[in-house]
C-alpha positions in Angstrom: -0.1 -0.1 0.1 1.3 3.3 -1.3 1.8 6.1 1.0 1.9 10.1 0.4 6.0 10.1 1.0 6.0 7.6 -1.8 3.9 10.1 -4.3 4.9 13.4 -3.8 7.9 15.3 -4.8 8.0 19.3 -5.1 7.4 21.3 -7.7 4.9 18.4 -9.1 1.5 19.0 -10.8 -0.7 16.2 -9.9 -3.6 16.3 -12.2 -6.0 13.3 -11.5 -9.1 13.8 -12.2 -21.8 15.6 -13.2 -23.0 16.9 -10.9 -24.0 15.6 -7.1 -24.9 11.9 -6.6 -28.5 13.3 -6.0 -27.8 13.8 -10.5 -19.5 4.9 -21.1 -18.7 2.7 -17.7 -20.3 -0.2 -17.0 -22.8 1.0 -14.0 -21.5 0.6 -10.5 -23.1 -2.4 -8.6 -24.8 -1.5 -5.2 -22.8 -4.2 -3.7 -20.0 -3.4 -1.0 -17.1 -3.2 -2.4 -14.4 -6.6 -1.6 -11.4 -5.3 1.3 -8.5 -5.1 -0.2 -5.0 -6.4 1.6 -5.6 -4.1 4.8 -8.9 -2.8 6.0 -7.6 0.3 7.6 -6.7 3.7 5.8 -3.1 4.0 6.1 -1.5 7.7 6.2 1.7 8.7 6.1 1.7 12.5 6.1 4.0 15.0 3.9 4.1 18.8 5.3 3.3 20.8 2.5 3.7 24.1 5.2 3.3 24.6 8.7 -0.5 23.5 9.7 -0.7 21.9 6.4 -0.3 17.9 5.3 -0.9 16.1 2.7 -1.3 12.1 1.9 -2.5 10.0 -1.1 -3.5 6.3 -0.1 -5.0 3.3 -1.0 -9.1 3.4 -0.1 -9.7 0.1 2.1 -12.3 -1.2 -0.5 -11.7 -1.0 -4.2 -13.8 0.8 -6.6 -14.5 -0.6 -10.2 -13.3 2.7 -11.5 -10.1 4.9 -11.9 -7.4 3.5 -9.2 -9.3 3.6 -5.8 -7.1 6.1 -3.9 -7.9 9.6 -1.2 -6.3 12.1 -1.4 -6.3 13.8 2.2 -5.5 17.0 3.3 -5.1 18.1 7.4 -5.3 21.3 8.2 -4.4 23.2 11.3 -6.9 26.2 11.8 -4.7 27.9 13.8 -2.3 27.8 11.0 -4.6 29.5 8.1 -7.5 32.0 7.3 -10.9 30.9 6.0 -12.7 32.5 3.6 -16.3 31.8 1.7 -16.8 33.4 -1.6 -19.9 33.7 -3.3 -20.5 34.9 -7.1 -23.9 36.4 -6.1 -21.9 38.7 -3.5 -19.3 39.7 -6.3 -20.1 40.0 -9.7 -22.4 36.8 -10.1 -19.6 34.9 -12.2 -18.5 31.3 -11.4 -15.4 30.4 -11.6 -13.0 27.1 -11.5 -11.2 26.8 -8.0 -7.8 27.8 -9.6 -9.3 31.2 -11.0 -11.0 31.6 -7.3 -7.6 31.0 -6.0 -5.8 33.2 -8.4 -8.5 35.7 -8.1 -8.1 35.9 -4.1 -4.6 35.3 -3.8 -5.9 31.4 -2.0 -4.0 28.5 -1.2 -6.5 26.0 -0.9 -9.8 25.9 -2.8 -12.9 23.4 -2.6 -16.5 23.2 -2.7 -18.4 25.0 -0.6 -21.4 22.6 -0.6 -23.7 21.7 -3.7 -25.4 24.6 -6.3 -28.5 24.6 -7.3 -28.9 23.5 -10.8 -31.5 25.6 -11.8 -30.3 28.4 -10.6 -26.5 27.9 -10.7 -25.6 30.3 -8.7 -27.4 29.4 -5.7 -26.5 26.9 -3.1 -28.7 24.0 -2.2 -28.6 24.2 1.2 -28.3 27.2 3.8 -25.2 29.8 2.6 -23.9 32.9 3.9 -21.0 34.8 3.7 -20.8 37.7 6.1 -23.5 40.0 5.7 -24.4 38.4 2.4 -27.0 35.7 2.1 -26.6 33.4 -0.9 -29.2 30.8 0.3 -31.8 32.1 3.4 -33.5 28.7 3.8 -32.0 26.1 5.9 -32.3 23.0 4.4 -34.7 20.4 5.9 -32.9 17.4 5.4 -29.1 18.9 5.3 -27.4 18.3 8.9 -24.2 19.6 9.1 -22.9 23.4 8.7 -19.2 24.2 7.8 -18.8 27.7 9.8 -16.3 30.3 9.4 -15.8 33.5 11.0 -16.6 33.5 14.7 -18.5 36.5 16.2 -16.4 36.2 19.3 -12.7 35.9 18.3 -11.7 35.3 21.4 -13.5 32.4 22.3 -14.5 30.9 18.9 -12.5 28.6 16.8 -11.2 30.0 13.4 -13.9 27.5 12.1 -16.6 25.0 13.3 -18.8 21.8 11.8 -21.4 21.8 13.6 -23.7 19.1 13.9 -27.2 20.6 13.4 -28.7 17.6 15.4 -26.2 17.8 18.3 -26.3 22.1 18.3 -29.9 23.4 16.8 -29.7 26.2 14.7 -31.2 28.4 16.5 -28.2 28.1 18.6 -25.5 28.0 16.2 -26.9 30.9 14.0 -25.5 33.8 16.0 -21.9 32.0 16.7 -20.3 32.6 13.4 -20.2 35.4 10.4 -20.2 32.4 7.5 -22.1 28.8 7.0 -22.3 26.3 4.0 -24.8 23.9 4.9 -24.1 20.3 3.5 -25.3 16.0 4.6 -23.9 15.0 7.8 -21.7 11.6 7.4 -20.2 11.2 11.0 -22.4 12.7 14.0 -20.9 15.3 16.5 -19.4 12.0 18.4 -18.2 10.2 15.2 -21.2 7.8 15.0 -21.8 7.0 11.6 -24.9 8.1 9.6 -27.0 5.5 7.3 -27.6 7.6 4.0 -31.3 6.4 3.1 -31.5 8.9 -0.2 -31.3 6.7 -3.5 -28.1 4.8 -3.5 -25.6 6.4 -6.1 -21.9 5.9 -6.6 -19.9 9.1 -7.3 -16.4 10.7 -7.3 -16.6 12.9 -4.1 -15.4 15.5 -1.3 -15.3 15.5 2.5 -14.8 17.8 5.1 -14.2 16.4 8.5 -12.6 17.5 11.8 -10.7 15.3 14.8 -10.9 15.6 18.0 -8.3 18.2 18.3 -10.2 20.5 15.9 -8.1 19.9 12.4 -10.3 20.1 9.7 -9.6 16.9 7.1 -10.4 17.0 3.2 -11.1 13.8 2.1 -11.5 13.4 -2.0 -11.9 10.4 -4.4 -11.9 10.6 -7.7 -13.1 6.5 -7.5 -17.0 6.1 -7.1 -18.1 5.2 -3.9 -21.8 4.6 -2.2 -22.3 6.9 0.6 -22.4 4.4 2.8 -19.2 3.3 1.7 -17.2 6.3 2.2 -19.0 6.3 5.7 -17.3 3.2 6.6 -14.4 4.2 5.0 -14.0 7.5 7.4 -14.5 5.3 10.4 -11.2 2.9 9.3 -9.0 6.4 9.4 -6.4 5.8 12.3 -7.6 9.0 13.9 -11.4 9.5 15.3 -13.3 11.8 12.7 -16.6 13.4 14.1 -19.1 15.9 12.2 -18.0 15.0 8.5 -20.1 16.9 5.9 -20.6 15.8 2.2 -19.5 18.8 0.2 -19.9 17.5 -3.2 -19.7 14.6 -6.0 -19.5 14.1 -9.3 -17.4 16.3 -12.3 -18.0 19.7 -9.9 -16.0 17.9 -7.3 -13.1 20.6 -6.9 -9.8 20.7 -5.3 -7.1 22.8 -5.7 -3.8 23.3 -3.6 -1.0 25.8 -4.5 1.5 25.6 -1.4 5.2 26.3 -1.7 6.3 24.2 -4.4 3.6 21.8 -4.6 0.4 22.2 -7.1 -2.6 19.6 -6.5 -5.5 19.4 -8.7 -8.2 16.7 -8.1 -11.3 17.0 -9.9 -14.1 14.4 -9.6 -16.2 12.7 -12.6 -18.4 9.2 -11.9 -21.9 9.6 -11.0 -23.7 6.3 -11.4 -27.6 6.5 -12.8 -26.6 9.9 -14.4 -23.1 10.5 -15.4 -21.4 7.2 -15.7 -17.8 8.1 -17.1 -14.6 8.3 -15.8 -13.8 11.3 -18.7 -13.9 14.5 -16.9 -10.4 15.9 -16.9 -11.1 19.6 -16.1 -12.2 21.8 -13.0 -15.9 23.2 -13.7 -16.6 26.6 -12.6 -18.5 27.1 -8.9 -20.5 29.9 -7.8 -19.2 29.2 -4.3 -16.5 28.1 -3.0 -14.6 27.9 0.6 -10.7 29.5 0.3 -7.9 28.9 2.5 -5.0 31.1 2.6 -1.9 30.5 4.6 -0.6 32.5 7.5 
């Protein structure tokens, strides 16, 4: 099993990779994938900068599409600043994650949740950046919230992932200035959720945190059922909590440009609706989360 220390070299451009798993290669079976030799996620960190660690490793269960790799970032929130950008609050112009990074001098950029396919500048879940509200309605089945810019900068963390079943929205909404709502995959105690929506396999990006408050970003180009990705998160060597589904399919985007290392990850496959592994470019996104090193 290859660890990230065997994969990354300074200055390497890594380009691996439609729509969220709610939108040719043979269809993927809904059966549980077979285990690899190890049923744990093996992680060996490579430091990209102070507070930013990277790993690419094998998933413990193989997908029938692509390489069944996990790309993982661990981010210490005390070493970075978080931003949430909405095209509706700026120039109404969607951009690729690289364009967002270049325009706003960002080191890491990824999806700020799923957006409405009928109104492509608007989020499907609640989305607010400072005083600008992109989507003001709480989605009734999206029970997780990624939050930035604490109201009380002395007491508050610079970010949080809030389980709305553990902390009601009426309490949570007054603690941060910026929010991006998404689907819950692990709860506030790290318990796995049972994904009861229609079964679909897809590329995906998930955010979670560990018990020390580090932010984890987990990307897979190879498609997995949501419940299988939840199982994979439970097989990490550290305990992850409050995992939130950020996006799936070809819109899924992760861009890292830190020091001499540039990493570009794009998703593709969605069973039943976009059954191919052909996407080779970033899609333009209306809303993104940006990270800037301090």
